[in-house]
N, C-alpha and C positions, 0 to 999 in steps of 0.2 A: 504494500500500500504506500502511496506517495506521502510525503510529509504534509502536503495540503489536505489530503484525504484524512489523515490522522487528526488534523486540527478540526475538521468538520465533524468527525465522529465524537471527538472530545467535547466540542461545543454542544453537540446534540445531547450527549449524556448529561452534561452539566445543566443544560436547560431543563431536561426532564426531571432531574433530581430537584432542581430549584422549584419547579412547578408543583412537585409532590410534597416537599418538605417545608417550604416557606410560605408566609402570608402572600396573598395574591399580588399586591402592588410591588413588593420587593422581588418576587419571583419574575414578574414581567420585566422589571428593570434589568435584572441579571440576564435574561434572555436577550433583550435588546442590545445590551453591551456586548455579550458574547458573540452575537451574530453580526453586529454592526461595526465592531472594531476593525476587522479586516477590510471592510468596504471603505471605511473612513481612511485607513492607511493607504489603500490603493489610490483613492482620489487625491491624496496629499502628494503623490509622486508627480514629477515633471512628465511631460508628454514623451520625452525621449526615454525616461526610465520605464514608463508603461510599455512603450514599444519593445524595449529590451526584455522586459518580463514576459511579454507575449511571445517573443521569439524563443526564449528559453523554454517556456511551457510547451510550445509546439514541438520542439525537438524532443522533449521528454515523453510526449504522447506516443511517438513512433517506436519506442523501445520494445 
C-alpha cells in the first residue's frame, strides 16, 4: 500500500473512532481536520510544486 493510501486508511479509522467515542461536535471537528489537512496542504503549494507532485504520483501508479 502506498504511503498516501496508509494516510487515508488512518484518517478513516481515526474519524470512525472519533464519531463513536466523542461528543458529536468534537467528533465532527476531528473528522474535518483529519480529512481537510491534506487538501489545505496541497492548495498551499506553488503551481510548479503541484505539477511536480502530479508527475511523481503518475510515475508511481505505473509500478
